[in-house]
BALUM-873328 format. One record per residue (C-alpha): x negated, y negated, z. Coordinates in steps of 0.2 Angstrom, whole numbers, padded with zeros to 4 digits, always signed. Each point is the difference from the previous one (the first is absolute). Example, Ala and Ser with C-alpha at 12.3 -4.5 7.8 and 13.67 -1.06 7.14 Angstrom:
! residues 2
-0062+0022+0039
-0006-0017-0003
***
This chain:
! residues 639
-0099-0482-0314
+0008+0009-0014
-0008+0004-0017
+0010-0001-0016
+0000+0015-0012
+0003-0002-0019
+0016+0009-0005
+0002-0004-0018
-0004-0012-0015
+0016-0009-0007
+0004-0014-0012
+0000-0017+0007
+0002-0018-0005
-0009-0009-0014
-0010+0015-0005
-0001+0018+0003
-0007+0000+0019
-0004+0012+0014
+0010+0001+0015
-0004+0006+0017
+0013+0007+0012
-0004-0001+0018
+0008+0011+0013
+0004-0012+0016
+0011+0004+0014
+0017-0008+0001
+0000-0017+0007
+0012-0014+0005
+0003-0011-0015
-0006-0018+0004
+0008-0016-0005
-0015-0007-0011
-0008+0006-0015
-0018+0005-0001
-0013-0015-0002
-0018+0001-0007
-0011-0014+0006
-0016+0004-0007
-0008+0014-0011
-0018+0005+0004
-0009+0000-0012
+0009-0014-0009
-0006+0006-0017
-0012+0014-0009
-0009+0005-0016
+0002+0014-0011
-0015+0013-0003
-0006-0006+0017
+0007+0014+0012
+0010+0015-0004
+0012-0004+0015
+0004-0014+0011
+0008-0001+0017
+0012-0015+0003
+0004-0007+0017
+0018-0009+0000
+0003-0011+0015
+0018-0007+0004
+0014+0008+0009
+0012+0015-0003
-0011+0008-0012
+0005+0018+0004
+0001+0005-0018
+0011+0014-0006
-0005-0002-0018
-0013-0010-0010
-0001-0002-0019
-0012-0010-0011
+0003-0005-0018
-0017+0006-0008
-0001+0019-0004
-0019+0000+0001
+0001-0004+0020
+0007+0013+0010
+0005-0001+0018
-0008+0014+0009
+0007-0003+0018
+0004-0013+0012
+0000-0002+0019
+0010-0013+0010
-0004-0006+0017
+0012+0005+0014
+0008-0017+0001
+0000-0003-0018
-0010-0015-0001
-0014+0008-0011
+0001+0012-0015
-0015+0009-0006
+0002+0005-0019
-0013+0011-0009
-0001-0003-0020
-0009+0011-0012
-0005-0008-0017
-0001+0010-0016
-0015-0003-0012
+0010-0009-0012
+0008-0013+0012
+0003-0017-0007
-0002-0017+0006
+0016-0009+0006
+0011-0002+0015
+0005+0016+0010
+0017-0002+0006
+0006+0011+0014
+0017+0002+0008
+0003+0006+0018
+0016+0007+0006
+0003+0001+0018
+0015+0005+0011
+0004-0019+0002
-0003-0006-0018
-0011-0002-0014
-0015-0012-0005
-0015-0001-0012
-0018-0004+0000
-0012-0004-0014
-0018+0005-0002
-0010-0008-0015
-0012+0011-0008
-0014-0008-0010
-0015+0006-0011
-0017+0000+0007
-0011-0015-0005
-0017+0004-0008
-0013+0004+0012
-0016-0008-0009
-0001-0014+0012
+0007+0009+0016
-0005+0013+0013
-0019-0002-0002
-0006+0005+0018
-0015-0005+0008
-0018+0000-0006
-0017-0002+0009
-0002-0018-0008
+0016-0006+0006
+0001-0013+0014
+0016+0000+0012
+0007-0016+0006
+0013+0001+0015
+0013-0014-0001
+0015-0003+0013
+0011-0008-0014
+0009-0011+0013
-0017-0007+0006
-0008-0003-0017
+0008-0012-0011
+0018-0008-0002
+0004+0001-0018
+0019-0001+0002
+0006-0012+0015
+0019+0004-0005
-0002+0017+0010
-0007-0007+0016
+0015-0005+0009
+0013+0015-0003
+0018-0001+0006
-0001+0019+0003
-0015-0003+0012
+0004-0016+0009
-0015-0008+0009
-0012+0013-0006
-0011-0013-0009
-0012-0011+0010
-0018-0003-0004
-0003-0005+0018
+0004+0017+0007
-0013+0013-0001
+0012+0014+0000
+0014-0009-0013
+0001+0001-0018
-0011-0013-0009
+0005+0000-0018
-0013+0009-0009
+0008+0011-0014
-0004+0011-0015
-0001-0015-0012
-0013-0008+0010
-0011+0015-0002
+0004+0000-0018
-0005-0018-0002
-0017+0003+0008
-0005+0015-0009
-0014-0011-0010
-0008-0004+0017
+0000+0018+0005
-0007+0005-0017
-0014-0014+0001
-0004+0007+0017
-0003+0017-0008
+0015+0009+0007
+0007+0014-0011
+0015+0008+0011
+0012-0008+0012
+0008+0009+0014
+0015-0010+0007
+0007+0005+0017
+0018+0007-0002
+0012-0010-0010
+0015+0009+0004
+0015-0008+0008
-0002-0002+0020
+0013-0005+0013
-0008-0011+0014
-0003-0018-0001
-0019+0005+0005
-0002+0015-0013
-0012-0011-0012
-0012+0014+0000
+0012+0012-0008
-0001+0016+0011
+0018-0001+0006
+0010+0005-0015
+0019-0001+0000
+0001+0004-0019
-0013+0011-0008
+0006-0005-0018
+0001-0018+0002
-0013-0014-0001
+0001-0011+0015
+0009-0016-0006
-0013-0011+0010
-0012+0007-0014
+0010+0000-0015
+0008+0012-0011
-0004+0017-0008
-0002-0011-0016
-0013-0010+0009
-0009+0015+0005
+0000+0008-0018
-0006-0018-0006
-0014+0001+0012
-0006+0018-0004
+0001-0004-0019
-0009-0016+0001
-0014+0010+0010
+0000+0013-0013
-0003-0012-0013
-0015-0006+0008
-0007+0018+0002
+0004-0001+0019
+0010+0014+0010
+0014-0001+0014
+0001+0012+0014
+0017+0002+0009
+0000+0001+0019
+0011+0017+0004
+0006+0004+0017
+0009+0016+0000
-0003+0002+0019
+0013-0012+0007
+0012-0013-0004
+0005-0017+0010
+0011+0002+0016
+0013-0010-0010
+0002+0012-0014
+0018+0005-0002
-0006+0018+0002
-0004-0002+0018
+0017-0004+0005
+0008+0012-0011
-0013+0013-0009
+0005+0010-0015
-0003+0016+0009
-0001+0003+0019
-0018+0005-0002
-0005-0014-0013
-0012-0008+0014
-0010+0009+0014
+0011-0004+0015
+0011-0015+0001
-0001-0018+0006
+0006+0005+0017
-0011+0016+0001
-0017+0003-0009
-0019+0002+0002
-0013-0014+0000
-0014+0002-0013
-0014+0000+0011
-0005+0017+0005
-0001+0005+0018
-0018+0003-0002
-0013-0009+0011
-0017-0004-0009
-0010+0010+0013
+0009+0016-0008
-0013+0000-0013
-0014-0008+0010
+0003-0018-0005
-0001-0015+0012
+0017-0007+0007
-0008-0015+0000
-0004-0001-0019
+0004-0015-0009
+0006+0009-0016
+0019+0000+0000
+0006+0014-0011
+0012+0014+0002
-0008+0017+0005
+0002+0008-0018
-0013+0013+0007
+0015+0011+0005
+0006+0001-0019
-0018+0004-0006
-0003+0013+0015
+0006+0018-0006
+0001+0005+0019
+0011-0014+0007
+0018+0005+0003
+0015-0008-0007
+0003-0009+0016
-0015-0011-0003
+0006-0005-0018
+0020-0001+0002
-0002-0019+0005
-0011-0005-0014
+0012+0009-0014
+0016-0002+0008
-0002-0015+0011
+0007-0018-0006
-0014-0011-0004
-0004-0012+0015
+0015+0008+0008
+0011-0012-0012
-0001+0004-0019
+0012+0016-0003
-0009+0015-0005
+0006+0008-0016
+0001+0020+0001
-0010+0003-0016
+0002+0019+0005
+0017-0001-0006
+0000+0004-0018
+0014-0013-0004
-0009-0013+0008
-0017+0005-0009
+0010-0001-0016
+0007-0017+0003
-0017-0007+0004
-0009+0008-0015
+0014-0007-0012
-0003-0017+0008
-0018+0000-0003
+0004+0007-0019
+0013-0015-0002
-0013-0014+0006
-0014+0008-0011
+0011+0002-0015
+0009-0017+0001
-0017-0009+0002
-0013+0009-0008
-0010+0001+0015
-0018+0006+0001
+0001+0008+0017
+0005+0002+0018
-0007-0006+0016
+0008+0012+0013
+0003-0007+0017
-0002+0010+0017
-0006+0015-0010
-0004+0012+0014
+0018-0003+0008
+0008+0010-0014
-0002+0019+0000
-0013+0005-0013
+0013+0012-0009
+0010-0016-0005
-0016-0007-0008
-0005+0015-0008
+0017+0001-0009
+0001-0019-0003
-0016-0001-0008
+0002+0016-0011
+0016-0007-0006
-0006-0018-0004
-0015+0007-0009
+0011+0011-0011
+0008-0015-0007
-0015-0013+0003
-0016+0009-0001
-0011-0015+0000
+0008-0007+0015
-0010-0003+0016
+0005+0000+0018
-0010-0007+0014
+0005+0004+0018
-0001-0009+0016
-0009+0012+0013
-0005-0014+0014
-0013+0009+0009
-0020-0002+0002
-0005+0018-0002
-0003+0007-0019
+0004+0017+0007
+0017-0006+0003
+0003-0011-0015
-0007+0013-0012
+0012+0013+0005
+0014-0010-0008
-0008-0002-0017
+0006+0011-0015
-0011+0013-0010
-0001+0013+0013
+0011+0010+0012
-0001-0003+0020
+0001+0012+0013
+0019-0001-0004
-0003+0008-0016
+0007-0017-0008
-0008-0012-0012
+0009-0017+0004
-0005-0006-0019
-0005-0017+0006
-0013-0009-0012
-0010-0009+0014
+0002-0009+0016
-0005-0017+0006
-0018+0002+0008
+0006-0004+0018
-0017+0008+0007
-0011-0012-0010
+0012-0015+0004
-0003+0003+0019
-0018+0003-0003
-0003-0017-0010
+0010-0009+0014
-0010+0008+0014
-0017-0004-0009
+0003-0017-0005
+0011-0006+0015
-0006+0010+0015
-0018+0003-0006
+0001+0019-0001
-0015+0008-0009
+0000-0003-0018
-0004+0019-0001
+0018+0003+0004
+0003-0004-0019
-0010+0014-0006
+0007+0012+0013
+0018-0004-0007
-0006+0003-0017
-0009+0016+0005
+0017+0007+0003
+0006-0003-0018
-0003+0019-0002
+0017+0002+0009
+0008-0007-0017
+0002+0007-0017
-0001-0017-0006
-0007-0013+0010
-0003-0012-0014
+0019-0002+0000
+0001-0006+0018
+0007-0017+0002
-0013-0010+0009
+0005-0016+0009
-0003-0010+0016
+0017-0008+0003
+0019+0002-0003
+0017-0007+0007
-0002+0011+0015
-0017-0005+0007
-0007-0018+0005
-0008-0010-0013
-0019+0003+0000
-0004-0018-0003
+0008-0006+0017
-0005+0016+0010
-0012-0003+0015
-0017+0002-0006
+0003-0004-0018
-0007-0014-0010
+0001-0005-0019
-0016+0011-0002
+0008+0015+0008
+0015-0002-0012
-0011-0001-0015
-0010+0016+0006
+0017+0009+0002
+0005-0004-0018
-0018+0005-0005
+0002+0017+0007
+0018+0005-0006
-0005-0007-0017
-0016+0010-0002
+0002+0016+0009
+0009+0015-0008
+0019-0001+0000
+0013-0011-0008
+0002-0017+0010
+0014-0008+0007
+0001-0018+0004
+0013-0007+0011
+0008-0017-0006
-0009-0016+0006
-0016+0009+0006
-0009-0006-0015
+0004-0018+0007
-0006+0005+0018
+0018-0001+0008
+0001+0003+0018
+0013+0007+0012
+0001+0013+0014
+0012+0014+0001
+0017+0001-0008
+0007-0013-0004
-0015-0011+0001
-0009+0011-0014
+0015-0005-0012
-0001-0018-0002
+0005-0008-0016
-0012-0002-0015
-0005-0018-0001
+0007-0008-0015
+0014+0013-0002
+0013-0014+0004
+0003-0016-0010
+0000-0009+0018
-0018+0006+0003
-0012-0014+0001
-0013+0010-0010
+0000+0016-0011
-0014+0012+0002
+0006+0008-0015
-0011-0012-0009
-0019-0005+0003
+0005-0017+0003
+0013+0004+0014
-0014+0010+0010
-0011-0006+0014
-0018+0003-0003
+0000+0014+0012
+0015+0008-0010
-0009-0002-0016
-0016+0008+0006
+0008+0015+0006
+0012+0000-0016
-0016-0001-0011
-0008+0014+0010
+0015+0012-0002
+0002-0005-0019
-0019+0002-0003
-0001+0017+0008
+0016+0006-0010
-0008-0006-0015
-0016+0010+0003
+0010+0015+0004
+0009-0002-0018
-0017-0002-0008
-0009+0014+0008
+0008+0016-0001
-0011+0008+0014
+0009-0011+0012
+0017+0009-0005
-0004+0018-0005
-0019+0002+0005
-0004+0013+0013
-0006-0007+0016
-0017+0004+0009
-0005-0004+0017
-0018-0008-0001
-0002-0008+0017
+0010-0002+0016
-0003-0006+0018
+0009-0011+0014
+0001-0016-0011
-0002+0005-0019
+0006+0011-0012
-0008+0003-0017
+0009+0010-0014
-0001+0004-0018
+0014+0002-0013
-0005+0009-0016
+0008+0005-0016
-0010+0008-0016
-0004-0017-0006
-0001-0010+0015
-0007-0002+0019
+0005-0014+0011
-0007-0003+0017
+0010-0008+0014
-0008-0006+0016
+0010-0004+0015
-0007-0009+0015
+0011-0004+0016
-0013-0007+0009
-0001-0018+0006
-0018+0000-0005
-0009+0003-0017
-0007+0018-0001
-0013+0008-0010
+0005+0017-0005
-0011+0013-0006
+0010+0012-0010
-0008+0017-0007
+0005+0005-0017
-0009+0015-0003
+0011+0015-0004
+0015-0012-0001
+0009-0006-0015
-0009-0016+0001
-0017+0008-0003
-0008-0005-0017
+0006-0018+0000
-0011-0013-0007
+0010-0016+0003
+0014-0007+0010
+0011-0014-0006
+0010-0010+0012
+0019+0000-0004
+0006-0008+0017
-0005-0007+0016
-0017-0006+0007
-0010+0015+0004
-0018+0003-0007
-0007+0016-0006
-0017+0007-0003
-0004+0016-0007
-0016+0010+0006
-0005+0018-0003
+0007+0003+0017
+0017-0007-0003
+0011-0015+0001
-0004-0015+0012
+0016-0010+0002
+0001-0016+0008
+0018-0002+0005
+0007-0017+0006
+0010+0000+0016
+0018+0006-0002
-0001+0002-0018
+0003+0012-0014
-0010+0001-0016
+0002+0009-0017
-0015+0006-0011
+0001+0009-0017
-0015+0013+0000
-0009+0002-0016
***
């Protein structure tokens, strides 16, 4: 690895330009000239960042001189890979840089070539980069399984035999245009924010999910084009809806060209022939957990524990995910800069409102600290939601930003998905765990600076559908919706759950949305196309979301425990102007609950107005007497 040094500024073609002379060892002249196959990033914006690192890919790129045609853009240094297949170029922009096309000429011992970099002006930010608010409602979509808006991108010559709806792991034809076409359905349901699984180009015929990237700057052609994505974001913004991008800086797909020929020897942790597996060599018994525990999560305790040696952490941060997905070496500042610029490019290109950050604990916290600080300097309103798949709030809270951990680092993360609450809700509803477990999880909100921003959910693309799980029922599904839409936090819904879609573990939890394809016999995007049971669940979710919009206490109100036992949980949401009572009963029998309200925020009420559900309430001098139907959730306004 040889670093170039700037020697002098000279005049160049077209305009006054800046030149970089590079000292390289003498080498044998080859028969062919240098070739640039691609430039990352493919374009940039003036007045966005003071500098930019380009990664040129091709062959014979051992540059001895590099000149560009714009005097306001200075080449500060370059670095070629040892075989010349890659060339890194660092540019600096002056404050008066202009829009246009930067043209640069590379001279090598075997010839010359040029490349272009379009430089554009930034678009107005009025309807862009809004971030997450407490009254938002996220909706998770796997675009390939939602709706087919453009059948012409189903069967692609580049990916023969990749499209087959009969195969659960093949591409099914859903795309970005299909999502855009059904924004009215989502808005009618009550959704404000869309989170799409990764849309970047993937390499395998079974990578419909998006997590096996082979090009971090390209939209997968099965899903459409960059223009399709921009149109989706623009259409959403016109409806006052937001878009979150699924960012995966931890790894790429095994078919990415980098795996066979990395830009730097330490671009990855290890190689395809020799690498660590991401699962840490830490038994559950190390921290006193039962080895027979049904919860399948990685032992992030080792990352949270200030007493754990590096030997207990290496696999998590340096291992290849599932032993398959190549782990990017984010400790390398060049890799980190490439990934940061890639995120900026997507945000700026599309006007995104936030990032969902995949496999968050598997990346060292120093990377995240720098990453979020850099992004917030450009986009102060942007929000970041981290995936920390773990049932313990003491673990998940460690990764949220706003305070420093034992490592003296603040990761800068806005919030995390509330996996502890998700595990708890499923345990209570499916396994008849005590309802008091809900209060116990909420008790630990003190570990978070802003628990009100936790993203609450009961299902996503990585866990079985609740509707089809053992122990579930339509009533249980409605209870799950009732909880996440009335408890503190920002709720996330998984596509199709509002219809009671069923399915076990991956890929059965990723069935096509009924009606997203013209050949489907009925379309659940319309009331006429839904079965009575689908319509009942849809109406329940729609009603709860409407109540959430109409009553600020359900979005921003403080949460107070009023009653909790094995079967029921009663809580209050309170703002300065409103008090809302929620009664949850998981028992198969109706229950009469005596709820003391003296010395609680419910004290002094004179009336209860029912808003939702069939519970009856009576007010006495001793408190509230609530008669809750079996497996029900009811909501009252207190006056």
